[in-house]
C-alpha positions as CSV (number, residue, x, y, z in Angstrom):
1,M,0.0,0.0,0.0
2,S,1.1,3.6,-0.6
3,E,0.0,6.7,1.1
4,H,-1.2,9.7,-0.9
5,I,-0.8,13.3,0.3
6,I,-4.1,14.1,-1.2
7,P,-6.8,11.4,-0.7
8,Y,-8.9,10.0,-3.5
9,D,-12.2,11.8,-3.8
10,T,-14.6,13.0,-6.5
11,T,-12.0,15.4,-7.9
12,N,-9.3,12.9,-8.8
13,S,-11.1,9.5,-9.3
14,T,-14.2,8.3,-11.0
15,N,-14.0,4.9,-9.4
16,P,-14.8,5.1,-5.7
17,F,-14.9,1.8,-3.8
18,L,-17.1,2.6,-0.8
19,M,-17.3,0.1,2.0
20,E,-20.6,0.8,3.8
21,K,-21.3,-0.4,7.3
22,K,-24.1,1.7,8.7
23,S,-24.5,0.6,12.3
24,N,-23.4,2.7,15.2
25,L,-21.6,5.3,13.0
26,L,-19.8,8.2,14.6
27,L,-21.6,11.6,14.4
28,G,-19.1,14.0,12.8
29,P,-18.4,17.7,13.3
30,E,-21.5,18.6,11.4
31,N,-23.5,16.2,13.5
32,K,-23.9,13.9,10.5
33,E,-23.1,10.2,10.4
34,L,-19.7,9.4,9.0
35,T,-20.9,7.2,6.1
36,A,-18.5,6.3,3.4
37,E,-20.3,8.6,1.0
38,Y,-20.0,11.5,3.5
39,I,-16.2,10.9,3.8
40,W,-15.8,10.5,0.0
41,N,-17.3,13.9,-0.6
42,K,-15.0,15.7,1.8
43,I,-12.4,17.0,-0.7
44,G,-8.8,18.0,-0.1
45,K,-8.3,19.9,3.1
46,D,-11.8,19.1,4.3
47,R,-10.8,15.4,4.4
48,D,-7.6,16.3,6.3
49,N,-9.7,18.2,8.8
50,L,-12.1,15.3,9.3
51,V,-9.2,12.9,10.0
52,E,-8.0,15.4,12.7
53,W,-11.5,15.6,14.1
54,I,-11.8,11.8,14.4
55,F,-8.3,11.6,16.0
56,N,-9.3,14.2,18.6
57,H,-12.6,12.4,19.2
58,Y,-10.7,9.2,20.3
59,R,-8.1,11.1,22.2
60,K,-10.9,12.6,24.2
61,N,-13.0,9.5,24.6
62,G,-10.3,6.8,24.9
63,F,-10.1,3.3,23.4
64,P,-13.6,2.3,22.3
65,K,-15.2,-0.5,24.3
66,L,-17.7,-2.4,22.3
67,Q,-20.3,-4.2,24.4
68,E,-23.2,-6.4,23.4
69,T,-26.7,-6.0,24.7
70,E,-28.1,-8.8,26.9
71,T,-30.5,-9.7,24.2
72,N,-27.8,-10.2,21.6
73,L,-25.7,-12.2,24.0
74,R,-28.6,-14.5,24.9
75,N,-29.7,-14.9,21.3
76,T,-26.2,-15.8,20.1
77,Y,-25.9,-18.4,22.9
78,E,-29.2,-20.0,21.9
79,K,-28.0,-20.1,18.2
80,L,-24.8,-21.8,19.3
81,I,-26.9,-24.4,21.2
82,K,-29.1,-25.1,18.2
83,R,-26.4,-24.9,15.5
84,D,-25.9,-28.2,13.7
85,I,-22.1,-28.8,13.4
86,S,-22.3,-31.8,11.0
87,D,-21.0,-29.5,8.2
88,I,-17.8,-28.6,10.0
89,L,-15.9,-31.3,8.2
90,N,-15.5,-30.8,4.4
91,E,-15.4,-33.4,1.7
92,R,-11.7,-34.0,2.3
93,G,-12.2,-34.6,6.0
94,E,-10.7,-31.2,6.9
95,I,-12.1,-29.0,9.7
96,K,-13.6,-25.8,8.2
97,N,-12.4,-22.9,10.4
98,S,-14.5,-20.1,8.9
99,A,-17.6,-19.9,11.1
100,S,-17.3,-17.0,13.6
101,M,-20.6,-17.5,15.5
102,G,-20.0,-16.7,19.2
103,S,-17.1,-14.3,18.6
104,N,-19.3,-11.4,19.8
105,I,-19.7,-13.1,23.1
106,I,-15.9,-13.6,23.5
107,K,-15.2,-10.0,22.6
108,H,-17.8,-8.8,25.1
109,F,-16.3,-10.6,28.1
110,C,-12.6,-10.6,27.1
111,Y,-12.5,-7.2,25.3
112,D,-9.5,-5.6,27.1
113,L,-7.5,-8.8,27.1
114,L,-8.0,-9.5,23.4
115,Y,-6.9,-6.0,22.2
116,A,-3.9,-5.9,24.6
117,T,-2.5,-9.0,22.9
118,K,0.5,-8.4,20.7
119,G,2.6,-10.5,18.3
120,E,6.3,-11.2,18.4
121,K,6.9,-8.2,16.1
122,S,3.5,-6.5,15.9
123,P,1.9,-4.1,18.4
124,S,-1.4,-4.7,20.0
125,C,-4.5,-2.6,19.1
126,I,-4.2,-0.8,22.4
127,D,-0.5,0.0,21.6
128,I,-1.5,1.4,18.3
129,F,-4.3,3.5,19.9
130,N,-1.8,5.0,22.3
131,D,0.7,6.0,19.5
132,D,-0.4,9.2,17.8
133,D,1.3,8.5,14.5
134,L,-0.1,4.9,14.2
135,L,-3.6,5.9,15.2
136,K,-3.7,8.6,12.6
137,R,-2.3,6.1,10.0
138,V,-5.3,3.8,10.7
139,I,-7.8,6.6,10.6
140,R,-6.4,7.8,7.3
141,N,-6.5,4.3,5.9
142,R,-10.2,4.0,6.7
143,C,-10.8,7.4,5.1
144,G,-9.3,6.7,1.7
145,Y,-5.7,7.8,1.9
146,Y,-4.5,4.4,0.9
147,T,-5.2,2.3,-2.2
148,T,-5.0,-1.2,-3.4
149,K,-4.6,-2.4,-7.0
150,E,-7.2,-4.8,-8.4
151,D,-6.8,-6.0,-12.0
152,G,-4.4,-3.2,-12.7
153,T,-6.8,-0.5,-11.5
154,E,-6.2,1.6,-8.4
155,R,-9.3,1.8,-6.2
156,P,-9.5,3.7,-3.0
157,Y,-11.2,2.1,0.0
158,V,-13.4,4.5,2.0
159,F,-15.2,3.0,5.0
160,A,-18.1,4.3,7.0
161,F,-16.5,5.2,10.4
162,S,-17.5,3.6,13.7
163,D,-15.7,2.3,16.8
164,A,-15.8,-1.2,15.3
165,M,-14.3,0.1,12.0
166,L,-11.4,1.7,13.8
167,I,-10.5,-1.6,15.5
168,Q,-11.0,-3.5,12.3
169,G,-8.6,-1.0,10.6
170,M,-5.9,-1.7,13.2
171,R,-6.0,-5.4,12.3
172,S,-6.8,-5.4,8.6
173,T,-4.1,-2.9,7.7
174,A,-1.5,-5.2,9.1
175,I,-0.3,-2.5,11.4
176,G,-1.5,-4.3,14.5
177,F,-1.5,-7.9,15.6
178,N,-4.5,-10.0,14.5
179,V,-4.9,-12.3,17.6
180,S,-6.0,-15.8,16.8
181,M,-9.7,-16.5,17.7
182,F,-10.4,-20.2,18.2
183,K,-13.8,-20.9,16.7
184,T,-16.5,-21.9,19.1
185,L,-18.3,-24.1,16.6
186,V,-15.0,-26.0,15.9
187,A,-14.7,-26.6,19.7
188,K,-18.3,-27.8,19.7
189,F,-17.6,-30.2,16.9
190,I,-14.5,-31.6,18.7
191,M,-16.3,-32.0,22.0
192,K,-19.4,-33.6,20.5
193,T,-17.2,-36.0,18.5
194,H,-14.7,-37.0,21.2
195,C,-16.6,-36.6,24.6
196,I,-19.4,-38.7,26.0
197,E,-22.8,-37.0,26.7
198,G,-22.6,-35.2,30.0
199,G,-18.9,-35.8,30.2
200,K,-16.0,-33.8,31.6
201,V,-13.7,-31.5,29.6
202,L,-10.3,-30.2,30.8
203,D,-9.1,-27.2,29.0
204,Y,-5.4,-26.8,29.9
205,A,-5.1,-23.3,28.3
206,A,-8.5,-21.7,28.6
207,G,-7.6,-18.7,26.6
208,F,-10.5,-16.3,25.8
209,G,-13.2,-18.9,26.6
210,Q,-14.3,-20.3,23.3
211,R,-14.1,-23.9,24.6
212,A,-15.9,-23.0,27.8
213,L,-18.7,-21.6,25.6
214,A,-18.8,-24.7,23.5
215,A,-18.9,-27.0,26.5
216,G,-21.8,-25.0,27.9
217,T,-23.8,-25.4,24.6
218,L,-23.4,-29.2,24.9
219,G,-24.2,-29.5,28.7
220,L,-20.6,-30.7,29.4
221,K,-18.8,-30.2,32.7
222,Y,-15.9,-27.8,32.0
223,T,-12.7,-27.1,33.8
224,G,-10.2,-24.5,32.5
225,I,-6.7,-23.4,33.6
226,D,-5.4,-19.9,32.8
227,P,-3.5,-17.3,34.8
228,F,-4.4,-14.5,32.4
229,T,-8.0,-14.8,31.4
230,Y,-9.5,-16.7,34.3
231,N,-11.5,-13.8,35.7
232,A,-13.1,-12.8,32.4
233,V,-13.9,-16.4,31.4
234,N,-15.4,-17.1,34.8
235,N,-17.7,-14.1,34.4
236,M,-18.9,-15.6,31.1
237,I,-19.4,-19.0,32.6
238,K,-21.5,-17.5,35.4
239,Y,-23.5,-15.4,33.0
240,F,-24.6,-18.4,30.9
241,D,-24.8,-20.8,33.9
242,I,-22.2,-23.1,32.4
243,T,-21.2,-26.0,34.7
244,G,-17.6,-25.4,35.6
245,N,-14.9,-22.8,36.2
246,V,-11.4,-21.6,35.3
247,Y,-8.5,-22.0,37.8
248,N,-6.1,-19.1,38.2
249,D,-3.0,-21.2,37.7
250,I,-0.5,-22.5,35.2
251,S,-0.9,-25.8,33.4
252,E,2.6,-27.1,34.2
253,N,1.9,-26.8,37.9
254,N,1.1,-30.4,39.0
255,N,-0.4,-29.3,42.4
256,I,-3.6,-28.0,40.7
257,Y,-4.3,-31.4,39.2
258,K,-4.6,-33.3,42.5
259,E,-8.4,-32.6,42.5
260,L,-8.8,-32.8,38.7
261,K,-9.5,-36.5,37.9
262,D,-11.6,-38.7,35.6
263,Y,-11.9,-36.4,32.6
264,D,-13.2,-37.8,29.4
265,L,-11.4,-35.2,27.2
266,A,-8.4,-32.8,27.6
267,F,-8.6,-30.4,24.8
268,S,-7.0,-27.0,24.2
269,S,-5.1,-24.7,21.9
270,P,-1.9,-23.9,24.0
271,P,0.4,-20.9,23.3
272,F,2.2,-20.9,20.0
273,F,5.4,-20.4,22.0
274,N,6.0,-16.6,21.6
275,L,3.9,-16.0,18.5
276,E,1.2,-14.4,20.5
277,I,2.1,-12.3,23.6
278,Y,-0.8,-12.0,25.9
279,S,1.0,-10.2,28.7
280,N,4.5,-9.6,30.1
281,D,3.5,-11.4,33.3
282,N,5.9,-14.0,34.5
283,T,3.1,-16.6,34.6
284,Q,3.3,-16.7,30.8
285,S,5.5,-19.6,29.6
286,Y,7.2,-17.7,26.8
287,N,8.5,-15.2,29.3
288,K,10.3,-17.9,31.3
289,Y,11.9,-20.3,28.8
290,N,13.8,-20.5,25.6
291,Y,12.2,-22.9,23.0
292,D,13.8,-26.1,24.2
293,E,13.1,-25.3,27.9
294,W,9.5,-24.4,26.9
295,L,9.0,-27.8,25.4
296,S,10.4,-29.7,28.4
297,K,9.4,-27.4,31.3
298,Y,6.0,-26.1,30.0
299,W,4.7,-28.5,27.5
300,E,5.9,-31.9,28.7
301,E,4.8,-31.1,32.3
302,T,1.4,-30.0,31.0
303,V,1.0,-33.2,29.0
304,K,2.0,-35.4,32.0
305,N,-0.5,-33.5,34.2
306,C,-3.3,-33.9,31.8
307,F,-2.5,-37.6,31.3
308,G,-2.9,-38.1,35.0
309,S,-6.3,-36.4,35.0
310,L,-7.8,-38.4,32.1
311,K,-9.8,-41.6,32.5
312,T,-8.4,-44.7,30.8
313,N,-9.3,-44.4,27.1
314,G,-9.7,-40.7,27.6
315,I,-8.9,-38.4,24.7
316,F,-6.2,-35.7,24.6
317,I,-6.3,-33.2,21.8
318,L,-3.7,-30.6,20.8
319,S,-4.5,-27.7,18.4
320,M,-1.3,-26.4,16.9
321,I,0.5,-25.2,13.8
322,D,3.2,-27.5,12.3
323,K,5.9,-24.8,11.9
324,Y,6.7,-21.4,13.4
325,G,9.9,-19.8,12.2
326,K,12.7,-22.3,12.6
327,N,10.6,-24.3,15.1
328,N,8.6,-27.4,14.2
329,L,5.9,-26.6,16.8
330,G,3.3,-29.2,16.0
331,I,5.9,-32.0,15.3
332,D,7.8,-31.3,18.5
333,M,4.8,-31.0,20.7
334,S,3.0,-34.1,19.3
335,S,6.2,-36.1,19.7
336,I,6.1,-35.4,23.4
337,C,2.4,-36.5,23.5
338,K,3.3,-39.8,21.8
339,K,5.6,-40.6,24.8
340,Y,2.5,-40.9,27.0
341,M,-0.4,-41.6,24.7
342,K,-1.3,-43.3,21.4
343,H,-1.8,-41.1,18.4
344,E,-5.1,-41.9,16.8
345,K,-5.7,-39.3,14.1
346,T,-4.9,-35.8,12.9
347,Y,-7.5,-33.3,11.5
348,N,-6.2,-30.8,9.0
349,V,-7.7,-27.3,9.4
350,K,-9.0,-25.6,6.2
351,V,-9.0,-21.8,6.4
352,S,-9.4,-19.3,3.6
353,R,-6.4,-17.4,5.0
354,S,-4.1,-18.3,7.9
355,H,-3.0,-15.4,10.0
356,L,-0.4,-17.7,11.4
357,S,1.3,-18.7,8.2
358,G,0.3,-15.6,6.2
359,K,-0.4,-17.8,3.2
360,K,-3.4,-18.2,1.0
361,E,-5.1,-21.6,1.4
362,S,-6.6,-23.5,-1.5
363,G,-7.6,-27.1,-1.6
364,V,-4.2,-28.3,-0.5
365,V,-3.2,-27.9,3.1
366,S,0.2,-26.1,3.5
367,K,3.0,-27.5,5.7
368,T,2.4,-24.5,8.1
369,T,-1.3,-25.0,8.5
370,E,-3.1,-25.6,11.8
371,R,-3.9,-29.2,12.8
372,F,-5.7,-31.1,15.6
373,Y,-3.7,-34.0,16.9
374,V,-5.8,-36.6,18.7
375,F,-4.3,-39.0,21.3
376,R,-5.8,-41.7,23.5
377,K,-4.7,-42.7,27.0
378,L,-4.5,-46.5,27.1
């Protein structure tokens, strides 16, 4: 992308590409909604002034906090309960990872934690917001100062402006980190396939609560472990009257497992080493170990603990990518699992675009794609 001193508008382009999203739009300096058409018709200096107005608006009001109504939360949860998940597997037996139902619930309860998460080399959305230059860059992007080429033709993107659009801009412009969002419907499929009715699920890295939500929709008993998100996810569990809780602890600590016994399924998506940085707290495994230490002191200890908590014939599932940088994450982690349990199968995950690999996916699964490794305790 290239930045233009003068934005595209009606004076220098006849081909506007207006991206309209009309809900909860900001009211601008003229007390009019900031629709894409309104922004498009602000020419030259007027567009610059509008960008400055939007910037000052957020400096005055702070980082936007999007919250759902109780009606929307309840309606989404009911839809998750009723949603048939038989179509999650495609014709090649791959898990389709595109359905985002339930993400509004996760964002509602874990909002601050989600947008404080950064990548190894990418700032979080909150980091961007607190940096004047980066925040203005995102605002200008949404207001048509950047272009993309399609079929040899330059087209400006102009978006209707809202709090949600600002946050989307931080992530879609590749300025900020796009935190991975485990899909609740995928978790529901895994649990329904690999856990008995009314069974017990152990989530050894509870994360933002997607697996807790899925367990609730199936009436399963849920136990999570997470030193970072435990409070937010417990609030969600209480809100929806899900049977279970999240412990404020680390999964490699064997003391917590003394009371965690007879689980049918241990299932999670543990940290991708240091690919996603949720906080700088010393409870986070990537802050304490190098890669080899992380495998032995974090991952193998976690596997041993979960093994002890599973019933005989219980299932252990690891969601992971095969490669990250020079590290063979999935291969290394699954090899440790094989020391304790029998590998039964692997699900490939089919996504339209993997934020982890940065590659387009088409038909053939790439070597860096996400997979679900399924093991059984004998």
